[in-house]
N, C-alpha and C positions, 0 to 999 in steps of 0.2 A: 368780374365786374360786379360792382355793388351799388353804384349811384348813377342816376340820370339827372343831369342838370336841366332845369327849366330855363326858358329863354331869359328870364330876369337875372339869374345867376350867371349865365353866359355873357350877358351885357355888362355886368360888373367886371368880369375878367377882361373883356375887350377894352373897357375904358381905362384900365390900369391906373386908376386914381380913386381917392375917396376912402372913407372909413369902411364902407361895405367891402370894397375891393381888398383892403388890407386884412380884414377879418376873414373873408372868404379864402384868400390865398394862404393865410396862416393855417386855416383848418384843412384845406386841400393838401397842403404840403406834408401833412401828417400821414398821408397814405400814398401807396404807389400810384403812378399815373394811370395804370390799367384798371384801376377801381372806378374810373369815371367815364361816362359816355354822354354824347349829345344826341338829340333826335333830329331826324330829317324834318320834323314839324317845326322845330326851332329855326332851322335853316330857312324854311319856307317863310316863317314869320318875319325873319330879318330881311330877306330878299324883298318881301312885300313892302316893308317899311322903307327900305332904301329906294325902291321903285317909286313909291309915293313922294319921297323927298325930291328925287330927280324930276318927277313930273310937275311938282310945285315950284321948282327953282325959277327965280325971277332974274337971275344973273348968271353969267358965264362962270363966275367964281363958285356959285352954289352948285352948278352942274358938275364942275370939276370936283368939288367936295363930295358930291353924291357918288360919283364914280370911284373916288378914293375910298369912301365908306364901303362900297360894294366890294372893292378889292380886299379890304380888311376883313370883311365877312368871309369871303372865299378863303383867304389865308388862314383865318382862325379855325374854320371848319375842316380845312385840308389837313390840319395837324391833330384832329380829334378822331376818336372812334365814334362813328355815326350809326345810330340804330335806325333801321327802316320801319315804316308803318307796314308791317307784313300781314299775312293772313290771320295769324294769331292775334295781333293787335287789333285788326279790323273786327274780328269776332268779339273780342273783349269790348270794343267800342259799341257794337250793336247791342250787346247784353246790357251795358250801362245805360244806353238810350232806352231800352225796354224797361229798365228799372226807374226810369224818369229822373235820372241824374241830370240836373239842369245847370251846366256850366258852359262856357264858351266852347265851341266846336274844336278849336285848335288845342285848348287846354285839355279837353276830354280825350283828344287823340294822344297827347303827350302822356296823360294818365294811363291810357290804355297800353301804351308801349311799356311804361314802368310796371304795370300790373302783369302784363303777359310775360315779362322777363324777370319778374320778382325782384325789382330794383326799388331802392329808396329814392324818392323824388326830392331833389334839392330845389326849394322854391321859397320866395317871400309871399307868395299868393296863398297863404294858409286858408284864408276864409273860403275861397272857391274850392281848392283841392280837398279840403277836409270833408266835402260833401260826397266824395267818391269812396264807396265802401271798400274796405280792406287796403286802401292805398296808404302806404307809409310815407310821411313827408317830414322833412327837416329843413330848417333855415340856417345855413352856415354863415349868414351875414350878421347875426346877432351875438 
């Protein structure tokens, strides 16, 4: 395994349309599928997003759409290698907090998984993730 996809890259893959998707898919297809992993944090972020969508739904159609989105998230993650937020990642997270790395908690957890597993993080969120010392990042959508 070589790469960890951030939630934004996963979202492009799930949408299956747009220039970012085409660029990302073209680049990913240059490697074996076992080079890539998702994080449990990205799953958590997406479930929270779908949960919020369902809670805000004002019509039955929106509720149905929300549950369809949830099903799509589950399907997408069930086909992926998912990395947990394990003790090693948690220790990395604590060290980064002690170093006063100030990015969103979920992003720092994703970065901690990437660092603890020595993976390259694939993200468009370069501005935030470049604040994490020693984290290697790439954007495959450009």
